[in-house]
N, C-alpha and C positions, 0 to 999 in steps of 0.2 A: 480868301480871308484868313486872318490869323486865328490862333487859339484853337486849332483842330486837335481832337483826340478821338480815337475809334478803337473798338474792341470787337473782334470777330470770334465766334465759337466754331472752330474748324471741324468739330465732329459732325456738324450739320452740313452735308454736301449741298443742300439746296441753296446755300449762300454763295455757291460758285456760279450761279446763273449770271447772264449778262445784265449790266445796269441798263436803265431806260435810255440814258443818253440825253445830252443837252445840245440842241442845234442852235447856233447863234446867227444873228443878222450881220455881224461885223461891227456894229455900233457898241461903244463902251460908255457906260454911265458913270459919273463921278471919277473920270479919268485922272490919274495922278494921285489918288487917295488909296490908302490901304484897303478900303472897302469898295473899290471900283468893281463894276459888274458888267458882263456882256449881256446885251439884250437878246432874248430868245428870238429865233427866226419866226417870221410870219407864218402862222398856222401851227407852230409847235405848242402843245398843250398837254396837261396832265388830266385828261378827262375820259380816258378809256378804262372803264371798270371791268375787272376780270370776270365778274358775274355775267357779263354780256357775251362771253365766249361760248361757243357751242359745247355742250356737255358739262359746263361748269356747275359745281355744287355750291349753292348759296350758303353763306354763313352770316348770321346776324351778330353784330358787334355793338355792344353798349359802351359809349364813350362818356367821359366827364372831363370838363375843363374848369379850373377854379383858381382864381387869384385869392390867396389866403390872407392878404393884408397883415403879414406876420408881425411886423414891428408893433402894431397896435393890438391885434386880436390876441396874440400870444405874449408879446413883450409887455404891454401895459395891462391888458385885461386877463392875463394868465390863462388864456384859452377859453374864457367865458363859459366855463362849465362843460367844455368839450363840444361846443355848439357846432363847429364845422364838421367834426367827425360824426356827430348825431345826424346832421343833415344828409351826409353820404349814406349812413346806415339806413335811414328811413327811405331813401331813394333806391336802395339795393333790393327791394322786394317789389314784385315777385322775381324779377330777373336781376341778377347781380351784374355789376360793372365788369367789363373785360379789361379796359385800359383807362387810366386816369392820368391827366396832366395837370400839374400844379405850378403856379407862379408865386413869387414871394413865399417860398417854402423853405424854411430853415430847419425842419425836423419832421420828415414824412412819417417816421415811426410813431410819433406822438399823434398825428392826425389819424392814422390807420388804427392805432390802439384805441383812441376815443370812439371810433366807429365799430370796434369789435371785429376788425378785418385783418389784423396783422398776420395771422397764421396762414391765410389763404392767398396772399399776394406777395409777389416779388417786388422790390422797390429799388430804384436807382436814383442817385443824387447827381445832378448836373451842375454846371457853372452858373453863377449869377442867381443863386437861390431858385433854381428850377428843379423839379422832381417829377418822376413818373412812377407809376405802379401798374402791374399787370397781374391778372388772375392766373397764377402758375399751375393751378389744377386743370386749366383749359388750354394754356398756351406755352410753347417752348420758346425761349429767348435764343435768337440766331445771331444777332449782333447789336451793338449799341455804340453811340458816340455823341460828340458835341462839337460845335464850331461857331465862332463869332461871325455875325452877318451884318452888324451895324454898330453905331455908337451914338450916345447921347450928345446933343448939341451943347456948346459951352455954357449957355445960360441956364441949363438944368442938367448938369453933367454928374452922373453916377458911375459911368464907365462904359465899356463895350456891352453889346447885347448879342445873344446867341440863339441857336436852335440846339435842342438835344433830341436824339431819336433812339427808338428801339425797333428792331425788326423781329417779328414774331411769326410762329407757325401754329395753326390750330391743331390740337392733338386728335381731333375726330375727323375733320374734313380735309386737313392738310393745306387749307387756305393760308396764304401769307399776307401779312399786314406790316406796312411801314408806318409807324406812329411818330409824329414829329410835334414837339412842344416848343413854343416860342414866347418870349416876353420882349416886346418891341421897344425901340428907343424913344426917348423924350426929347423935347416937349410933345405932348399928345397931338397927333395929326400932322406932324412935320416930317417924320422919318428920320429925325435927328440930324447929326452932322453929315451923314452920307446921303440923306434924302430918301423919300419913300420908294422911288423907283429902284434905286440901287439895292435897298434893303429887300424889296420883293424879289428881285432877280437873284440875289445871293441865296435867299431861302429856296427858290425854285431850283437853282443850280445844285445845291446840296441834295435836295430830294431826288433830282434826276440821277445823281451819282450813287446814292444809297439804295434807291428802289431797284428791284429786279423785275424782269419781265414776268407779268402775271401777278404782281403785288397789288393789293389795295393800298391806297395811301390816304392817311388822315392827318391833317395839319390843324392843331388847336393852339389856343393861347390868348393872352392879353396882348394884343398887337400894339397897344397904345396908339391906335389908329382906327378911326371910324369908317363907315361905308363910303364917305366922300373923299377919303384920303388917297394920295397916290399909291400908298402901300396896298390898300385893299383893292383899289381899282385894277392895279396890275396883277395882283394875285387872282382876282375874280375873272380876269380875262383868260387865265390859263388853267384854272381849277373851278370846281363847283363850290360856291359858298352855300352850305346846307343849313346853317343856323347862326344867328347872331343874338347877343344879349342887348340889354338896354343901358347898362352902366356906362357912365362917361361918354355918352353918345354912341354906344355900340362898339366898344373896343374889343370885347370878348367874342371870338368867332371860332367856327368849325368849318373847315374846307376839306374837300375830298376829290379823288378822281372818280368816285362813285356818287351817283345822284339819287339812289333809291333809299329814301328816308322812311324808316318804319315808324319812328316816333321821335319827338323832340319836346323839351320843356325847360322852362326857367325854374330852377329849384329854389330861388331866393338866395339871400346873402349868408345865412348861417353865422352872422356876426362880422362878416367881412364888409368892405366897401364895394365889392364886386359881387355879382350873382354867380352861382354855380350853374353851368349849363350841361344838360344831358341830351345826348343824341344816340339813337339806335339806327345803324345803317345795315343794309343788306349788301354784303360784298361778295 
């Protein structure tokens, strides 16, 4: 897929471990298009949690995914009195979020400032109005990047769609996490121009390339695709879907190679047209 960018922090030798790898069946979906994607081989999956390994030290990770409805909440309503940031702040007790993924995010500093969180978190801005933040007092950034995986269909075209990722290492347990944020193609439920199957495989292929042996993997976002869509069905067959929202038929989702869910909850909208989702995983 086009639109790739990646940054590695070479001072972290842990980034030199082998990638997970992507085994293919030989079949190519959406052949002839820029977004064509190889189908994974039968039996290939991202569902081996590092916590299951002998002698592994468990780490609890608190995750947020949130479509901020930026053009309306911040463009028209001027932030609605900081409602989105307040929602995050209220959900940050007693345990604080480790990693947060935002879609329709055109100013992550504003959101974190509204929640009183700006000094404690590192923030990265990706393509297509995606952002991520991580708690820099607990995690070290190993690498980050972004790449296009799909495209809107002509009848509702805003452009291409991407994933952005960050790879982190916990400062106490040394556990590593690949966190992937995605905002899927339109129209809802179609997979866009490339189709849901190709979009799903492109996401999985990038994860397999960027994840290293022993990483926990968390994929979040507004997929613009509900549980009955080709996108989610193909992702669910290769990863664990650990939590889903209810907005627009369940387009907001959290998936992982780990299935040990400590807790999950729908935090409500905070002024958006989507609900913020919170999940705590044991990785």
